[in-house]
C-alpha positions as CSV (number, residue, x, y, z in Angstrom):
1,M,-7.7,29.9,-20.8
2,S,-4.3,29.7,-18.8
3,K,-2.3,32.4,-18.8
4,V,1.6,32.9,-17.2
5,V,1.7,36.5,-15.8
6,L,5.5,37.5,-15.1
7,I,6.0,40.9,-13.6
8,V,9.8,41.9,-13.2
9,A,10.0,44.8,-10.9
10,D,13.6,46.4,-12.7
11,S,16.6,46.4,-10.6
12,M,14.9,45.0,-6.6
13,G,17.4,42.7,-5.8
14,V,17.5,40.5,-2.4
15,G,21.0,40.7,-1.7
16,A,25.3,40.2,-3.7
17,L,25.6,37.3,-5.2
18,P,28.8,35.6,-4.5
19,D,30.4,37.2,-6.9
20,A,29.8,40.3,-6.4
21,A,33.2,41.5,-5.6
22,D,34.1,40.6,-9.1
23,Y,31.5,43.7,-10.0
24,G,32.3,45.8,-7.1
25,D,28.9,45.4,-5.2
26,I,30.0,43.6,-2.2
27,G,27.1,44.4,0.1
28,A,24.5,45.5,-2.6
29,D,21.0,45.0,-1.5
30,T,18.2,46.8,-2.5
31,F,15.3,45.3,-1.1
32,G,17.1,45.5,2.6
33,H,18.3,49.0,2.2
34,I,15.2,50.0,0.9
35,L,13.6,48.8,4.3
36,E,16.8,50.6,6.5
37,K,15.4,53.7,5.4
38,N,11.7,52.9,5.1
39,R,10.9,52.7,8.8
40,D,7.6,50.4,8.7
41,P,6.7,50.2,4.9
42,K,3.3,50.0,3.7
43,I,3.5,46.0,1.6
44,P,1.5,44.0,3.3
45,N,0.5,41.8,0.0
46,L,4.4,41.2,-0.8
47,K,4.6,39.9,2.9
48,K,1.5,37.4,2.8
49,L,3.5,36.2,-1.5
50,G,6.5,35.0,1.7
51,I,9.2,38.0,1.0
52,G,10.1,38.2,4.8
53,N,10.3,34.2,4.2
54,I,13.1,34.1,1.2
55,D,16.2,32.5,2.8
56,D,19.0,34.0,3.6
57,V,17.5,37.7,3.4
58,A,18.1,40.7,6.2
59,W,14.3,41.5,6.6
60,S,13.2,38.2,8.2
61,D,11.2,39.9,10.9
62,L,8.7,40.5,7.3
63,A,7.9,36.5,7.2
64,C,4.7,35.5,7.1
65,A,3.6,32.3,9.6
66,E,1.6,30.8,6.6
67,P,2.3,32.6,3.3
68,M,0.3,32.2,0.7
69,G,2.2,32.0,-2.1
70,A,5.4,30.0,-3.4
71,F,8.8,32.6,-2.7
72,G,12.4,31.8,-2.7
73,K,15.8,33.4,-5.2
74,M,17.2,33.3,-7.6
75,A,21.2,33.6,-8.9
76,E,22.2,35.2,-12.1
77,I,24.6,32.5,-13.8
78,S,25.4,34.7,-16.8
79,R,28.2,37.1,-16.4
80,G,26.7,40.8,-16.4
81,K,23.9,42.9,-14.8
82,D,22.5,44.5,-16.9
83,T,19.2,44.3,-18.3
84,I,19.4,42.3,-21.2
85,T,21.1,39.5,-19.6
86,G,19.1,40.2,-16.9
87,H,16.0,39.6,-19.3
88,W,17.4,36.8,-21.5
89,E,18.4,34.9,-18.7
90,I,15.2,34.7,-17.4
91,A,13.8,33.8,-20.7
92,G,16.5,31.2,-21.3
93,I,19.5,32.3,-22.2
94,Y,22.8,32.1,-20.7
95,T,24.9,35.3,-22.2
96,D,28.9,34.0,-21.2
97,T,30.3,37.6,-22.5
98,P,29.2,40.6,-20.7
99,F,27.7,43.1,-23.2
100,K,30.9,45.2,-23.9
101,T,30.7,48.8,-21.9
102,Y,32.5,51.6,-22.1
103,P,33.7,53.3,-19.6
104,D,35.7,56.2,-21.1
105,G,33.1,57.0,-23.4
106,F,32.6,55.6,-27.6
107,P,35.2,55.3,-29.6
108,Q,36.4,58.5,-30.9
109,S,36.3,57.6,-34.8
110,F,32.1,55.7,-33.9
111,I,31.3,59.4,-32.7
112,S,33.1,60.9,-35.7
113,E,31.4,59.0,-38.0
114,F,28.0,59.2,-35.9
115,E,28.0,62.8,-35.9
116,K,29.1,62.5,-40.3
117,N,25.3,60.8,-40.4
118,I,23.5,62.3,-38.7
119,G,25.1,65.9,-39.5
120,V,25.3,67.3,-37.0
121,G,27.4,67.5,-33.8
122,V,27.0,65.7,-30.5
123,L,27.6,66.7,-27.0
124,G,29.0,64.6,-23.7
125,N,30.4,60.9,-24.2
126,Y,31.4,59.7,-21.2
127,P,29.3,57.9,-17.8
128,T,27.3,59.8,-16.2
129,S,23.5,60.2,-14.6
130,G,20.8,61.0,-17.5
131,T,19.2,63.2,-15.2
132,E,22.3,65.1,-14.7
133,V,23.4,65.1,-18.1
134,I,20.4,66.9,-19.1
135,E,21.2,69.5,-16.2
136,K,25.4,70.0,-17.0
137,L,24.5,70.3,-20.9
138,G,20.4,71.7,-21.4
139,P,21.5,74.8,-21.9
140,E,24.3,73.7,-24.6
141,H,22.0,71.1,-26.6
142,E,19.1,73.8,-26.2
143,A,21.7,76.6,-27.5
144,T,23.2,74.4,-30.4
145,G,20.7,71.1,-31.8
146,K,23.7,69.0,-30.8
147,P,22.3,66.2,-28.8
148,I,24.0,64.8,-25.1
149,V,25.3,61.4,-26.1
150,Y,26.6,59.6,-22.4
151,T,26.5,55.9,-21.1
152,S,26.7,54.0,-17.6
153,A,28.5,51.1,-16.6
154,D,25.7,49.1,-19.3
155,S,26.3,48.7,-23.0
156,V,24.5,51.1,-23.1
157,F,24.6,54.5,-25.4
158,Q,22.0,57.0,-24.9
159,I,20.9,60.1,-26.5
160,A,19.1,63.1,-24.9
161,A,17.1,66.0,-26.5
162,N,14.8,68.0,-25.8
163,I,12.0,67.2,-28.5
164,D,11.0,71.0,-28.7
165,V,14.6,71.1,-29.7
166,I,14.6,67.2,-32.0
167,P,11.3,66.5,-32.4
168,L,10.4,62.5,-31.0
169,Q,10.8,61.0,-34.1
170,R,14.0,63.0,-35.4
171,L,15.5,61.8,-32.1
172,Y,14.4,58.3,-32.9
173,E,15.8,58.2,-36.8
174,I,18.8,59.9,-35.1
175,C,19.0,56.7,-32.3
176,E,18.5,54.3,-35.3
177,E,21.2,55.4,-37.2
178,A,23.2,54.9,-34.0
179,R,22.3,51.4,-33.9
180,R,23.5,50.4,-37.2
181,L,27.0,51.7,-36.9
182,L,27.4,50.2,-33.4
183,V,28.4,46.8,-34.1
184,G,31.2,44.7,-34.7
185,D,34.2,46.4,-32.4
186,V,32.0,49.1,-31.3
187,A,29.2,46.5,-30.0
188,C,26.7,47.6,-27.8
189,G,23.9,46.3,-25.9
190,R,21.8,49.0,-26.2
191,V,21.0,52.4,-27.5
192,I,18.0,54.3,-25.8
193,A,16.5,57.0,-26.9
194,R,16.0,59.5,-23.9
195,P,13.3,62.5,-24.9
196,Y,12.9,65.3,-21.9
197,V,10.4,68.9,-22.1
198,I,11.3,72.3,-20.2
199,K,7.9,72.3,-17.7
200,D,7.5,75.1,-15.2
201,G,12.0,75.7,-15.5
202,K,13.1,71.9,-14.9
203,R,14.1,69.6,-17.8
204,I,12.0,66.5,-16.9
205,R,11.9,62.8,-19.0
206,T,8.7,61.8,-21.2
207,S,7.6,58.7,-21.0
208,D,8.8,58.6,-25.3
209,R,11.7,56.3,-24.1
210,K,12.6,53.9,-26.8
211,D,15.6,51.4,-26.7
212,Y,17.1,49.1,-29.5
213,A,18.8,46.9,-28.6
214,V,20.0,43.6,-30.5
215,S,18.2,40.2,-31.1
216,P,18.9,37.3,-29.0
217,P,21.2,35.0,-30.2
218,E,18.6,32.3,-30.2
219,D,15.0,31.4,-29.5
220,T,13.6,32.3,-25.8
221,V,11.0,31.1,-23.8
222,L,8.5,33.9,-26.2
223,D,9.9,32.0,-28.8
224,K,8.8,28.4,-27.9
225,I,5.1,30.0,-26.5
226,K,4.4,31.3,-29.6
227,Q,5.6,28.1,-32.1
228,A,3.1,26.4,-29.5
229,G,-0.1,28.6,-31.1
230,K,0.4,31.0,-27.8
231,T,0.2,34.3,-26.9
232,V,3.2,36.4,-25.7
233,Y,1.8,40.5,-24.7
234,A,5.0,42.3,-23.8
235,V,4.3,44.7,-21.7
236,G,6.6,48.0,-21.0
237,K,10.2,47.7,-22.8
238,I,9.9,44.0,-22.5
239,S,8.8,44.1,-27.2
240,D,12.1,46.5,-27.4
241,I,14.8,44.1,-24.8
242,F,14.2,40.9,-27.5
243,N,14.6,43.8,-30.0
244,G,10.1,42.1,-30.8
245,K,11.2,38.5,-30.9
246,G,9.2,35.8,-29.8
247,V,6.7,38.4,-29.3
248,T,2.7,38.7,-30.5
249,K,1.8,41.6,-29.2
250,A,3.6,44.6,-27.4
251,V,2.2,47.7,-25.6
252,H,4.0,50.6,-23.9
253,T,3.9,51.8,-20.2
254,D,3.8,55.7,-19.8
255,N,4.7,54.1,-15.9
256,N,4.5,51.9,-13.1
257,M,0.9,52.0,-12.3
258,D,0.0,52.0,-16.0
259,G,2.1,49.1,-16.2
260,V,-0.2,46.8,-14.0
261,D,-3.2,49.0,-15.9
262,K,-2.2,47.1,-18.8
263,T,-1.5,44.3,-17.3
264,I,-4.6,43.6,-15.2
265,E,-5.8,44.8,-18.9
266,A,-4.3,41.6,-20.6
267,L,-5.4,39.3,-18.1
268,K,-8.9,39.9,-18.3
269,M,-8.0,39.0,-22.9
270,D,-9.4,35.4,-24.5
271,F,-6.1,34.0,-24.8
272,D,-3.7,31.2,-23.7
273,G,-0.2,32.3,-23.5
274,F,2.9,34.0,-21.2
275,V,2.2,37.9,-20.4
276,F,5.5,39.9,-19.8
277,T,5.5,43.0,-18.1
278,N,8.2,45.5,-16.8
279,L,8.1,48.2,-14.0
280,V,10.9,50.2,-14.7
281,D,9.5,52.6,-12.2
282,F,12.0,51.1,-9.9
283,D,15.6,51.3,-11.4
284,S,14.9,54.7,-13.5
285,Q,13.5,56.8,-11.0
286,Y,14.8,55.8,-7.6
287,G,17.7,52.9,-8.5
288,H,19.7,54.7,-10.8
289,R,19.2,57.9,-8.4
290,R,20.3,57.0,-5.4
291,D,16.5,57.9,-3.6
292,P,15.9,54.8,-1.3
293,V,13.0,56.6,0.3
294,G,11.1,57.0,-3.3
295,Y,12.3,53.6,-4.1
296,G,10.7,52.0,-0.7
297,K,7.6,54.7,-1.7
298,C,7.3,52.8,-5.3
299,I,7.4,49.4,-3.8
300,E,4.1,50.8,-1.5
301,E,2.6,51.6,-4.4
302,F,3.1,48.5,-6.5
303,D,2.0,46.1,-2.9
304,A,-0.8,47.7,-2.6
305,R,-2.8,47.2,-6.5
306,I,-1.7,43.1,-6.4
307,P,-4.8,42.5,-4.9
308,E,-6.5,43.4,-7.8
309,I,-4.1,42.1,-9.9
310,I,-4.5,38.6,-8.5
311,K,-8.4,39.1,-8.1
312,T,-8.1,38.8,-11.5
313,L,-6.0,36.2,-12.1
314,C,-8.2,33.2,-13.4
315,D,-8.5,29.5,-12.3
316,D,-5.7,28.5,-14.2
317,D,-3.7,31.5,-14.1
318,I,-0.3,31.9,-12.9
319,L,1.2,35.1,-10.8
320,M,5.0,35.2,-10.6
321,I,7.3,38.5,-9.4
322,C,10.7,38.8,-10.1
323,A,13.5,41.1,-10.3
324,D,16.3,41.3,-13.1
325,H,19.4,42.6,-11.2
326,G,19.7,45.4,-8.6
327,N,19.9,49.2,-8.1
328,D,20.8,49.0,-4.5
329,P,20.3,52.7,-3.6
330,V,22.4,53.2,-0.9
331,H,25.9,52.1,-2.9
332,S,27.8,53.7,-4.4
333,G,27.7,55.8,-8.0
334,F,24.3,55.1,-9.5
335,D,24.8,51.9,-11.7
336,H,23.3,48.5,-10.8
337,T,24.3,46.3,-8.9
338,R,25.0,41.9,-8.8
339,E,23.0,40.8,-7.1
340,Y,19.9,37.8,-6.5
341,V,16.2,38.8,-7.4
342,P,13.0,37.0,-5.5
343,L,10.9,35.2,-7.0
344,L,7.2,34.7,-5.3
345,V,4.3,32.3,-6.9
346,Y,0.7,32.9,-6.8
347,G,-2.3,31.2,-8.4
348,K,-5.5,29.4,-7.2
349,K,-3.7,25.9,-8.1
350,V,-0.3,27.1,-6.1
351,K,0.9,25.2,-3.0
352,A,0.4,27.8,0.1
353,G,4.2,28.5,2.0
354,V,6.1,26.2,-0.7
355,N,9.6,27.3,-0.2
356,L,11.6,27.4,-3.7
357,G,15.0,28.1,-2.3
358,I,18.1,29.2,-3.5
359,R,17.5,29.3,-7.2
360,N,20.6,28.4,-9.3
361,S,19.4,30.8,-12.3
362,F,16.7,33.1,-13.5
363,A,16.6,30.7,-16.2
364,D,14.0,28.9,-13.9
365,I,11.6,31.7,-14.3
366,G,11.5,30.6,-18.3
367,A,12.1,27.1,-17.7
368,T,8.7,26.9,-15.5
369,A,6.8,29.2,-18.0
370,A,6.8,26.6,-21.0
371,D,6.1,23.8,-18.7
372,I,2.5,25.2,-17.8
373,L,1.9,26.4,-21.2
374,G,3.0,23.2,-22.7
375,A,5.6,25.1,-24.9
376,E,9.2,23.4,-26.3
377,Q,11.9,23.4,-22.9
378,T,14.2,26.8,-23.0
379,N,18.1,25.4,-22.9
380,I,18.9,26.8,-19.9
381,G,16.8,26.3,-16.7
382,E,15.1,24.3,-14.1
383,S,11.2,23.7,-14.3
384,F,9.7,24.4,-10.7
385,K,5.8,24.0,-11.7
386,E,6.0,20.4,-10.2
387,V,7.4,21.4,-7.1
388,I,4.1,24.5,-6.9
389,L,0.6,23.1,-8.6
């Protein structure tokens, strides 16, 4: 039985793309700026995999003399820097028209219809940080029962609620109504439920976040692997990002370490196929909150689990680690940044020390996964199977 396991270290970009200026992201470098704020980082396993050997990075002092895996970085050809665009490109979809964003909030015509359909008014409706908005509007929400709505530089409509005021299931129903309405002229990539609780006097978001995404417009590598009769095992928010399309099994995660645990559980299962994991804490807990020190510790925690992941791999299994965009915690604002993403590949049959260079598209990962698993090729992307095996 053979598996390809892909772990997306959500937002762990490795330097600004050539077109970063078009997105206001000149100088962005998520991983590099985290290293600057975290001297002597404890990431021995990422070093061994070749994170410091990637071409044209600012941390070549971390280069390993004999990397144990293949390494490189990937450019994004799709337009955008959001979660869906990045993941869809990894899976073989080119997005030419960026998902619509709402820098001035959503149109009042939509808000009015939404309020009418859910039977209550809303608070907010402007771009902001999720942790900041629940502190600012939380007291009014808790007093009135009105949900908090907000957006960001991404194509998202986020709905926050204290689950002691709006029960979780009701929050999900409200999100489903928003998803139904946000089409056509008010199209939106994702509706996101953002439940929180008050604990020790602090408003804390729970792990019951739920994303309601649009469906991919065409088959992805997930569909192609599924059509080949193999398992597509989605860990974390992957199933939400693809709206379940092409997924045969999905598991929810509470945090990064739970995501690693469930990835390891999947690797121990008896099936051929694709394990697709998203570790969201890098992005949600540290990138958006502009916390480079916390981000660095989060990377260290993940690094410490890599030997356990590798130990679980069978002889024919392939591990790939990448990201879906950047979220430079030193950059201005609190949103994603337009960056290259890392590509680290390991397996018992993978040639050690192979430099995969600078790949033209994130889609090379999906093309390679399809190639290894004997599935039909994706519409975009170039397989590097023959280079690494």
